C-alpha positions, 0 to 999 in steps of 0.5 A, spaced: 427 092 490 427 099 490 432 103 495 427 105 500 425 098 501 432 095 501 433 100 507 427 099 510 429 091 510 436 093 512 433 097 518 429 091 520 434 086 520 441 088 518 445 083 513 451 083 509 457 088 510 452 094 509 447 092 514 452 089 519 458 094 518 456 101 515 448 101 517 450 099 524 455 104 525 451 110 522 445 108 527 450 108 533 450 116 531 443 117 529 441 114 535 446 117 540 441 122 543 435 116 544 441 111 547 443 117 552 435 118 554 434 111 555 440 109 559 439 115 564 432 113 565 433 105 566 436 107 573 441 101 573 446 099 578 453 096 577 451 089 579 445 089 575 444 084 569 441 088 563 438 086 557 438 090 550 434 087 545 436 089 538 443 092 540 445 093 532 451 097 532 453 096 540 453 103 542 449 102 548 452 095 550 459 099 550 456 104 555 453 098 559 460 094 559 463 100 562 458 101 568 456 094 570 462 093 574 460 087 577 454 086 573 453 083 566 450 086 559 447 082 555 445 083 548 440 079 543 439 080 536 436 076 530 441 079 525 447 073 525 451 078 522 450 083 527 451 078 533 458 076 529 460 083 529 459 084 536 462 077 538 469 080 535 468 087 538 467 085 545 471 079 545 475 082 551 469 083 555 466 077 553 472 073 555 472 077 562 464 075 563 462 082 563 458 082 556 454 076 553 451 077 546 446 072 543 442 070 536 435 071 538 428 074 537 424 078 541 418 073 540 421 068 544 427 070 548 432 065 549 432 067 557 429 064 563 424 067 567 426 073 572 433 073 569 434 081 569 434 087 573 433 091 567 431 090 559 430 095 554 430 096 546 431 102 542 427 103 535 426 096 534 418 095 536 416 097 529 418 091 526 416 086 531 411 081 528 407 081 534 407 087 539 404 084 545 407 077 545 414 081 545 412 085 550 410 079 554 417 076 553 420 082 555 416 082 562 417 075 563 425 075 563 425 081 568 425 080 575 420 082 580 421 090 580 425 090 574 424 096 569 423 096 562 424 101 557 421 101 550 424 107 546 422 109 539 421 115 535 414 118 535 409 116 530 407 123 528 414 124 526 416 117 523 410 118 518 413 124 515 418 119 512 416 115 506 421 109 508 416 107 514 411 105 509 415 099 508 414 094 514 414 099 519 408 099 525 408 106 528 406 108 535 404 114 538 405 115 546 398 113 547 399 107 543 405 105 548 401 107 554 396 102 552 400 096 550 405 096 556 398 096 561 395 091 556 402 086 557 401 087 564 406 092 566 406 096 572 408 103 574 407 105 567 409 112 564 411 115 558 416 121 557 416 125 550 422 129 549 424 133 542 417 133 540 416 135 533 423 134 531 427 128 527 430 126 534 423 125 537 423 120 543 418 116 546 420 113 552 415 108 555 417 105 562 414 100 566 416 095 571 414 088 573 
């Protein structure tokens, strides 16, 4: 396997010490700005139950756990190694009932209908096997009036990098607007930040 294929596979599903330790921590740094943007627009309250899909290195979960003083931060990831690392990292918060981490897939989220006030995912949608099914699952687990944010890098930026030829599906702002509407989200809006830069952001926002 070539290095680029290996890296693409690790970005999709981190495994081993390289994926669950080194790569996850690196992505925390790379994604710092888009995490900030996502949490800002999520508009969550201290009592909310908030879901992150594909939590990786856990940076967003850390911030949520500090701000959801009477709520719950839940993370689901389909990398067993990432989940194990989070169970160790958040041992105290899990024991206190402020954080929950589970192994699971966006195609069939392991939660009841209407379980969350807010849901978000950052830089994972490229790898979903069925984009509409995943968005439908995100909508299903939201309460009425709940807000979801799908955060990603713009197609126009990502297609410049050869690694995205291996297993990535890229999306423009227009693509995301259409997909959220097709999945049944209401009040859909798209925010774009840092256009043309490596840290370009598409923040696709919708409510149930």
